[in-house]
C-alpha positions as CSV (number, residue, x, y, z in Angstrom):
1,M,56.4,26.3,105.1
2,I,56.7,29.8,104.4
3,A,53.9,29.8,101.8
4,A,51.8,27.9,103.9
5,S,52.0,30.3,106.8
6,I,51.2,33.2,104.5
7,E,48.1,31.5,103.3
8,Q,47.1,30.5,106.9
9,R,47.4,34.1,108.2
10,R,45.8,35.7,105.1
11,G,43.2,33.0,103.9
12,E,44.7,32.7,100.4
13,L,47.9,32.9,98.5
14,T,48.6,35.1,95.7
15,P,51.7,36.6,94.2
16,A,50.7,40.2,95.3
17,I,50.2,39.1,98.9
18,V,53.7,37.2,98.8
19,V,55.4,40.4,97.5
20,E,53.5,42.4,100.4
21,E,54.8,39.9,102.8
22,A,58.3,39.8,101.6
23,S,58.5,43.6,101.5
24,D,59.2,43.1,105.3
25,P,63.2,43.2,105.4
26,N,62.8,40.5,108.4
27,H,60.6,38.2,106.1
28,P,62.5,35.1,105.0
29,W,61.7,35.6,101.5
30,H,62.8,39.2,101.2
31,D,66.1,38.7,100.0
32,E,64.5,36.8,96.9
33,F,63.3,40.0,95.6
34,V,64.7,43.1,93.7
35,W,63.2,46.0,95.7
36,D,65.3,48.6,93.9
37,N,62.6,50.3,91.7
38,D,65.1,51.6,89.4
39,V,66.0,48.0,88.5
40,A,62.7,46.1,88.8
41,G,58.9,47.5,89.3
42,E,55.9,45.8,90.8
43,R,55.1,43.6,88.0
44,Y,58.5,42.0,88.1
45,R,58.2,41.3,91.7
46,I,54.8,39.6,91.0
47,N,56.5,37.3,88.7
48,Q,59.2,36.6,91.3
49,A,56.6,35.8,93.8
50,R,55.1,33.4,91.4
51,R,58.3,31.6,90.8
52,L,58.9,31.4,94.3
53,I,55.2,29.9,94.8
54,A,55.9,27.4,92.2
55,R,59.2,26.2,93.9
56,V,57.2,25.1,97.2
57,R,57.4,21.3,97.3
58,V,55.1,18.8,99.2
59,T,55.5,15.2,99.7
60,V,51.9,13.0,99.5
61,V,51.8,9.8,101.0
62,Q,49.0,7.3,99.9
63,G,49.6,3.9,101.6
64,R,53.0,2.9,100.7
65,V,53.3,5.3,97.9
66,R,55.3,8.8,98.0
67,T,54.6,11.3,95.6
68,A,56.7,14.6,95.3
69,S,54.4,17.4,94.0
70,I,54.4,21.2,93.8
71,A,52.6,22.3,97.1
72,Y,50.3,25.1,95.3
73,V,48.3,25.0,92.0
74,H,46.2,27.7,90.3
75,D,42.7,27.8,92.0
76,P,40.4,26.9,89.0
77,A,37.6,28.8,91.0
78,L,39.4,31.9,90.2
79,K,39.2,31.7,86.5
80,H,41.3,34.4,85.2
81,Q,42.5,35.8,88.6
82,Q,45.8,34.8,90.3
83,G,45.4,32.7,93.2
84,Y,46.6,29.4,94.5
85,I,45.3,26.6,96.5
86,P,47.2,23.8,98.1
87,V,47.3,20.6,96.3
88,A,46.2,18.8,99.7
89,V,43.1,21.0,99.5
90,A,42.5,20.2,95.9
91,R,42.6,16.5,96.8
92,E,39.5,17.0,98.8
93,S,37.2,17.5,95.8
94,D,37.0,15.3,92.7
95,D,35.6,18.1,90.6
96,K,38.6,20.5,91.7
97,A,41.1,17.8,91.3
98,R,39.7,16.9,87.7
99,T,39.7,20.6,86.6
100,I,43.3,21.1,87.7
101,V,44.3,18.0,86.0
102,V,42.7,19.0,82.9
103,A,44.2,22.4,83.2
104,E,47.6,20.9,83.4
105,L,46.8,18.6,80.3
106,S,45.9,21.7,78.4
107,R,49.2,23.3,79.2
108,V,50.9,20.0,78.0
109,Q,48.7,20.2,74.8
110,W,49.8,23.8,74.2
111,A,53.5,23.1,74.8
112,L,53.3,19.8,72.4
113,R,51.5,21.8,69.6
114,R,54.7,24.5,69.9
115,C,56.9,21.3,70.1
116,L,55.3,19.9,66.9
117,S,56.1,23.0,64.9
118,I,59.8,22.5,65.9
119,A,59.9,18.9,65.6
120,G,58.6,19.4,61.9
121,A,61.5,21.5,61.2
122,L,63.5,18.6,62.6
123,G,62.0,15.8,60.9
124,L,60.4,14.5,64.1
125,A,57.2,15.2,63.8
126,P,55.5,11.7,63.8
127,Q,56.8,11.0,67.2
128,V,55.3,14.5,68.6
129,E,52.0,13.8,66.8
130,K,51.4,10.5,68.4
131,I,51.8,12.1,71.9
132,L,49.6,15.1,71.1
133,T,46.8,12.9,69.8
134,E,46.9,11.0,73.2
135,V,46.5,14.2,75.1
136,D,43.9,15.7,72.7
137,Q,41.9,12.2,73.2
138,L,42.4,12.7,77.0
139,L,41.1,16.1,76.9
140,D,37.9,15.2,74.6
141,L,36.8,12.6,77.3
142,T,33.8,12.8,79.5
143,S,34.5,13.6,83.5
144,D,33.8,9.7,83.9
145,D,35.7,8.7,81.0
146,L,38.8,10.8,82.1
147,D,38.8,9.5,85.7
148,E,39.0,5.9,84.3
149,A,41.7,7.0,81.9
150,L,43.8,8.5,84.5
151,A,43.3,5.6,86.8
152,A,44.7,3.5,84.4
């Protein structure tokens, strides 16, 4: 509710805006931040804001299926800038939704590549390679094929 309120009033949700809003001692998130500049600076507070935004959850109901999810994802339209959009808004655009899923799969791919190097040292590389291959194949699909694969 706090993140949604900020987004509604400001027209967007970014870590910098969250820090600015929370700087008010009466703000509900004020105590989530370290305001002593001898201990933490602005960059630290920006990271604290990112973590706060990531903790916001939403439950999406489709028919009889309820899905718990993070409420905000990085806005793919912003490319290399910080900014988030509600998952509910992203659902309204197939292209945006697809772009977000591909971005998440890319993060998984990166994490699996890191995991593969560790798994190799632990003698578990074949299991991780199999999962990584499946993610690689998903990311190589055309958008129509990706839609079909994600629906399966």
